[in-house]
N, C-alpha and C positions, 0 to 999 in steps of 0.2 A: 369814214373808213376806220376799221380797228387797226391796232398796231401790227398784228400778224398779216393783215391784208396789205398794209403799206409795205412791209418787208418783202412779201411775195411779189408785189408790183415792182419794187426796186430791183430785186434779183432777176425778174423777167425782163425788164428794160435793159439791164446790163448785158444779158446774154444776147438780146436782139441787136443791141448797138455793136457788140463785138463781132457778131456774125455778119453785120452789114459792112464790116471793114474799118470801123473807127479805131484809132490807136487805143490800146488797153489802158495806158497810163492816164490819158486825158479823159477817157470814158469814166474811169474810176473817180477822178476828181470831179467831173461834171455831176455824176450821180451822187457823190458825197455831198457836194455843195447844194444841189437841188433838194434832195430829201432831208439834208441837215437843216436847211433853211426852213423847211416845213416843220421839222421836229422842234426847233428852237424859236419858232415864230411866236411873238406875243402881240396881241392887238394894240395898235396905236404906236408901235415903235418905228423908228426910221428905218429905211431900207438897209443901210449898211451897219446898223447897230446890232444885227443878228450875230449870235455867238459863233456861228459856223465860220465866219470870216477870221475871227481870232484863232479858231482851231486850225484852219488851213495855214495861217502864217506861222503858228507855233510848230506845226508838224514839219513845214518846209525848213524852218530854222534848225530843228532837231536833226534832220537828215544832213544838212550842210555842215553842222558842227559835230557830227558823229565820227569819232576817230577810227572806228572799226571799218567804216566804208571807204577810208582812204586806200585800203588794199585793193579795192575793186578796179580802179583804173590802172593800177600797177600790174596786176595779174593779166588784165585785158591787153595792155601794151606788150607784155612778154609773149602772149599767145599770138597777137597780130604780127609782131616782128618775125616769129618763127613761121607763120603762115606766108607772109609776103616775101620772105627770103627763100621760098621754095624748098625748105628743109623737109616739110611733110611729103612733098612730091618724091623727093629722093628716098625717103623712108618707106613709102608705100611701094615704090619700084623694087627696092631691095628685099623687103619682106615678101613680096610676091614671088620673087625668084627663090628665096631661101625655103619657102614652104611649098615648093612645086610638087613634092612627092605626097603631100597630104591631100585627101579629097577636099574639093572646094577651096583650093589653096588661095585663090584670089580673094574669096570672101573672108577667109581667115586673116589674110594680110590687111584687108579693109577694116576688120573689127580690131585687130591689134593696133593699127594706125589710129583709129578712132579713140581707143582707150588711152594711148600715149599722148595724143594731141589734146584729149580732154583734160589731162593733168596739166597741160600748159596754158590753155585758154580759159577753161572753167565756165563756158557758156555754150548752150546747146546750138544756138543759131549759127555760130561760126563753124562748129564741127560739121553740122549737117550741110551747110552751104558748101564748104570746101570739099568734103568727101563726095557730095552730090555732083560737083563739077569735075572732080579728079577720078574717083573710083567708079562711080555709077556708069559712065560711058564705057569705061574699060571692061566692066562686068558684062554689059550687054554685048560689046564687041566680041568678048570671049565666048558668047553663046549661052550665058546664064539666063534663066527664066526671068522675065520682067518682075513678076511679083516677088520672087526670091531675092533678086538683087535690091529691090526697093526696101524689102524688109530688113536686109542686112545694113543698109545705109541708115535707115531710120532708127533701128535698134542701137547701132553703134554710136550714132550721133547723140542719142539721148543719154549716153553714159556721162556726159558732161554735167548733168544736174546732180550727180551723186558722187562721182570720183573727185576728191580734192585736187586743186583748190577751186571747188565749185563756187561760183558767184552767188548762187541761190542759198548755199549754206551760210555765206557771209551775211546776206540780207536777213535770213532766218535768225541767225544768232543775234544780230543787232535788234531785230524785232522782239524776239522772245527773251532777250537779256541773258543768254547763255554764252559760255565760252566758245569762241571760234575753234580753238585748239581741240577741245573735247568734241565738237561737232565733226571736225576733220578726222579725228581718231576713230569716231564711231562709224563714219562713212567709208573709210578706206577699204576695209576687208569686204563689206558687202558690195562695194563698187567693183572690186577686182573679181569677186565671185560671180557677179552678174556677167561681166565680160567673158569669164571662163565658161560659164554655162551657155552663153550665146555661141561660143566656138564649138562646144560639144554638140549642141543642137544642129548647127550648120553641118558639121562633119557627118553626124548621124543621118540627117536628111539626104545628104549627097551620096552616102553609101546605100541607102535604101532606094533612092531614085536618082541614078546617075544623070538623067536628062536635065535635072535642075542645074547642075554645075559640071559641064564637060571638063575632061582632064586637059591641062595645058600642054602645049608642045614641049618636047625636051629642050633643055637649055644647054648651050655649048660653052657657057661661062665656067672656066676652071675653078676648082675648089678654093685655091688660094686667093684668087681675085674676088670670089663671092665672100670669103671671110673678111677681106679688106673692105668690101662695100658695106657689110654689116657693121664692121668696127667703126667706120667713119660716118655712117648715117644714123645708126641706132644708139651707139654707146655715148657720144657727147650729149645728145638730147636727154637720154635716160639719166646720165649723171647730174645734169642741170636740174632736172625735175625732182629727182630723189634728194638732191642736196637742199632744195627749197623746201620740200615737204618734210624732210628729216629735221631740218632746223626748227620748223614749227612744232612738229609732234614731240621733239625731244626737249622743247622749252628753251632752245638756244636763242631764239629770236621770235618776236611777234609776227603775226601774219603780214603786217605792213612792212616791217624791216626785211623779212624774207622775200616779199614780193618786189621790193625795190632792188635788192641784190639780184634776184632773178631777172628782172627787166634789164639791168645793166649787163649781166653775162649773156643774155639773149642777143644783145647788140654785138658783143664780142664774138659769139658763135656765128651770127650772120656774117660778120666781117671775115671770120676765118674761112667760111665757105665762099667768100668773094661774092656774096649775094646782097650785100648792103649798099643801097644807093640812096641818093637824096630823095628821089621820087617815091621809093618804097618807105622810107622813113616818114615822109609827109602823109602817105596813105595810112600808115600804122597809127600815127598820132590822130588823124582825122577820125578813123574808125573807133579809136579808143575813147575820144571825146564824145562821139555820137552814142556809143553804146553805154558809156557811163551815165550820160544824161538820161537815157532811157531807163536805166536801172534805178536811178535816184528818183525820177518822177513816178516810176511804179511804186516805189517805197512810199512816197508822199501820197499817191492816190489810194494805195491800199489802207494807209492809216486813216485818211479822211473818210473813206468809204466805210471802214469798220466803225 
């Protein structure tokens, strides 16, 4: 087989294995090892003398020793603490009431919550999963069209790949050898613009076709109580996130330093809401370790595959 044919076979097998449900990280490693063994094979050499094994070890070590990637588990821990402490639930409920006079108010609240939560956790899976469990049933119960509600959750959840502190941007920066701070600065405005354009689209669709998003019932909550709810649910989380990102973008702290401070203050925020328990802390640590391992092995697998 010629080299282009081997490359096409490699890509085809990769897609097939992913569609069959195999983990992407280990599929990348397996494909890289298999085809790398073929590429580096020399007649008469011992089985484990192939250069591909040295390459795998070197890439794994480079991931483990990469200082930039230390920020990944810290940002993840901050996001999972916020999620497990039910702070996002409180935020979605408050924004839903505050935006009740806007067409498709619940969808707007879901997108705003997705955008804000994306700046806390930095990974798509956590945002889509949480909002799928929290906002999607509420949207359907309110009479929103199934396709419309699904699109809102998927679009809002995917903001986490772009809005800092995106874990993907950290991995990309480490891979491409560019500054994480510059990547964050470049992605901040496009990420917020995309969130705003989603909201404009949702409002426009709801005005054109009101059946997609029925109007919510009138709320009896007094204005002062509503302002207090917004103040206590939105403002503390917003200040925490803006402080972390502001310290990074202004050069006051490295991403790792800012992430460690953000993780610490997320614990204080959860304690202030009286939502911090030993069980939730254990769950946050477990999810952080599991997701960090997935990200690191994806990094190893992509390098070996390439």
